[in-house]
N, C-alpha and C positions, 0 to 999 in steps of 0.2 A: 046626827049628833044630838044627844038629848042635852038641853042646857040643865038639867039640874045635876046631872053628873057633872058638869063645870062647877057648879055653886057648891055642889057638896064638897069640892074638893081645892078649891080656890076663894080668896074673898071678892068675888065678883058678883054682880047681880047682873043677868044677860037679860038684853031687850030683844035682841036679834039676832040670829043665824043663817049664814049664807054661804052654801058649798061655791068652793072658788075654783076647785081642780081635783082631780081624781086619778091616779095613775098609777101602776105597777104596788098597788096593795095600800097606798099611801091616799088620805082625804086631806085636803086643807079647807079650812072653814074661816071665815073674817065673823067676828062677833064683835056685836055695841054693848058695853057695858055700863055701869055710872060711873066707870072711871076713864070711859076712853074705848079705843079700839083693837083689838088683838086677834093674832092668828091661832086657832085651834089645828094642832097636827096628829092625824091619826095614823098611826103605826101599827104594822103586825108585827107578833111576837118575836118573829126571826130576826130581826133587826136587832141587834144587841148594842150594850153600851150607847144607849141613847141619851143617857143622863149625858154622855162626854159633852155633849152638843151643848149643854147649857152652862158646863162647869167653863168650856174652852170661850165662849162668846164672853161669858162675865171678865175673864183673865184678858182677853183682847180689849174690851172697854174699859178696865180700870187701867189699861196701858196706851191709852189715847186714840184707838183705832174704832172709825165707826161701823158697828155691826149692831143686829139685829137680839136684844138681849132676852132672856126668859126670864118667865116669873115662876116663882117658887110657889109650892102649894101649901096647903094649911100643914100639911107633916113636912115642910123643910124639904121638899124633895123635887127636883125637874120635872121628873116623870111620874105620872100616875097610871096605874095600870087596873085595868078591871077585867073580867073573865074572859072578855072577846076580843080586848086591845090594849095597848098601851096610847097616852098620849100625851103634849105638851102644851103650854100656853104660852106665845112669844110676845113682844112688841110689833106692832101693827106700824111697818114705816113709809107715812106719805110722799108719793113720787110714783113714778113709771119705769119701767123696766125697756130696754130696746132690745130688736129684734137683733139676732146676727148678722155681724158684716154691715153695721149701721152706727159705729162709735166715730164719734167727730173726733178731732185731734187732741182736745183736753182730756176727752175720757181714757183714750190710749195710754196718754203720757200719767196721769194720774194711774190709772189701773196698775202699769209697770210699778211704779212708786210704792203703791199698798201692797202689791204681792211681795216685793223686795223687803218693805216694814215688817209683814207678817210671818216672812221667814226667819227674819233676824229677831223679832220678839218671842218666837215660838223655839228658839235655839236649844233651850236648856229646858223648855216644857216637856213633861213626863206623861205619859199615860195613853200616847196616841199608838196606834198598831202601824207595823210596817206593810205597804201593800208595793206590788212590781217588783220582788223581790229576784233574786237568781233563778229560782224555778219557773218563776213567769216569762223570763225572759230566755228560758232553755227550748232547743231545736226539739227536745223529747216532747213539750208541750203543745210545741207546733204541730208536730208529726201527729200525735194524737187527736188532735181538734181537724186536721186535714183527713185525716183516715174516717172519722165520722161525717164528714162533708161529702168525702168520695161515697159513701155509704147513702147517703140522701140524694145524692146525684144520682146513684143506679136506681133508687125506688122512682126518682123524677122521671127520669128513662122510658121504665117500663109502664109507667101510668103514662106515658105521652103528654106531660105536661109541659107544653113547649113554654108559657110564660115562665117559669121559674128553672128551669133548665140551665139557660145562660146565666141566670143567678149565681147557682151554685158553682157553676164554672170559673164566673169572674172570681168570686169568694177563693177558691181552690189557688187560681193565676196568684192573688195575692199572698197566701200561703206558702207556696212553693217558691215567692221571693223572700219574702222575710225569713225563712227555714235557714238562708244563707247567711243571716246577717250574724255578728258577735258583739253580744253589747256587753261588756264586764262590768257587772253590775258593782265590782270591788271600787272601781275606777268613777262611778257615777256619784255626784254630791247626792246625798239624801238628806231631806230636811223635812220638817214638819210645817205643813202648807193646808189649804183650804181644802185641797184634792179632787175641785171640781169646780175649780175657778174659771168662770167663763162671763162673756155679757149679760149672761140671762141672770146671773146670780147678784146683780147691783142694782139698787132701786136710785134713780136718777131724781135730783132735787136740788133746784139752783145752782147747776153746774157743780155739784157735787154729789158724790153716793155714798150708800151705805151697803155694805156686803152681808147677804144672807144665804140661808141653806149650808150649816158648816158641818152637816152629817156625815159627809164623805173625807172629811179631816182626817187627815194622817200622814205618816213618815214616807216619803214617796221619791222619786228620782227628781229633783226641783225643777230641772230643765223641761218637764213635759208640764208641770204646769204654765211655765214661762210661753213655751211656744202655744199651747193650747188656747191661753188665755188671747194671745194674740192674734191668731188665725179665726180664731168666731168671734173678734170684736171689729178688726180692720176691713174697711169698703172696698179694700184692695186685693183682698183674700174671696171676695165673694162669688168666685165662680170656682173656686176649689184651687187656684193656682197660688202659692205662698210668694207674697213681695220679700224677697230676702234685704232689700234696703231698709225697709220698714221694719222690718223683724229685727233686725241688726240693732237700728236703734233703738227698739225697744228691749233688747238685752242689753245696751250700755246703760238704759235709765232704771233698768232693775240693778243691775250690778253696782249701782252708786250705792245700794241698800246692802247687798247681800252678793258674795262671792260666787260665781261661777269658773270652773277649771276651763282648760282648752278641751279637755275632754268631754265636758258637759257641752259644750258649744258646737263640738263636731259631730255628737252622737244624737243632739238633740232630734234632728229630723230622722233617724232610725228609731229611736225611742217612740216619736208620735204615729210613725207608720206603723211600728210594730203593735203600739197600743189600739189602734182603730183597727186591726185586723182580729185581734185577740179579742176585744169588748164591743165590736159590732155587733149591730143586731144580726141574728141568722135570716138566712132568704126566707124560710118560714115564717117568719115572725112581722115581716113586713106589713103585712096586712092589718096588724093588730097596732101599729104605732098609734098613739095618741095625737090628735090632730096638734097640738102644742109641740108635739117632739120632730113633725114630718120634716119641717125645712131642715134641722140640725141631721136628721137621718141623710137627708140628700146631699146635704154640704160634706157630711164627712165620706159620702161614696165620692163624690168629686175629688176630695183631698186622697184618697185610696188612689182613685186612677191617675192621677197628676205625680204624687209620690212614686207609683210603680216606675214612671219614666225619668223622674227629677229628684230620688232620695239622695244619690252621690252628688248631683252637682248640686243643690242644696247645701251638703254638708261641707262641701269644700268652698264654697261661697260664703258662705258664713265666718270664716277663719282669713278670709283675705282682708 
């Protein structure tokens, strides 16, 4: 990242630039300027509606939520486009992030409250796209993916790749399981939310936190953000087993701010399992996972194996 590009587009004098992370076509830089520290995020052009993140975080900030705000350019835009990429400049938040399944009790409680407040504040917010709709949860979509995986399994067997064969077989086993699910999207509560809300998106400072990375914000089955944020935070879920009592308490705290229906609660275990199966890394992508994502990838695999045996049981227990 060239500091001249930043200075030409923002009212900043850059003294230092440091690469923080690089993955999936995105680069994150920490910059020191004459008015403080900022985060510069470089994004590929295929990521559309990037300006939505700046607008959304400003809306949330103005309504009292602690989020990382974005700086507007000299042209009064949240996103600057060059011939090679697009980029944003956002507030640097002092603090630290926690690893998966290391959240203290205060964090888990505050997390449920924050997520409920977010859904409530964004109830009438316009402009966010719908994700995980009827087509996503269809048997047809699952079978299409299963067909692709079976082809890859045949190739692996022909190549006698003994390391990847059992991984393809395991993924196909999960796809067969979820192909039998019937998730009625008409009964699910869709709400505007973070879209990728988990422990790694919170910057901790003095027993409080600020939520960052709203690039996945969307309208989705809100029960997915609820259960995902819990299982990636709670130490009781560190081995991939979901602690029912802890999750029930998390749901109760969330619903103090935003309602869930009985169907949402009954179905959230199926929604989580389905989502992990359909959005998980392909077996032939595992070797290329960035180090910062490997713990999460391993945890997801553990959740899949546990849910294979316990998804129905978890669903029933959540309604007790």
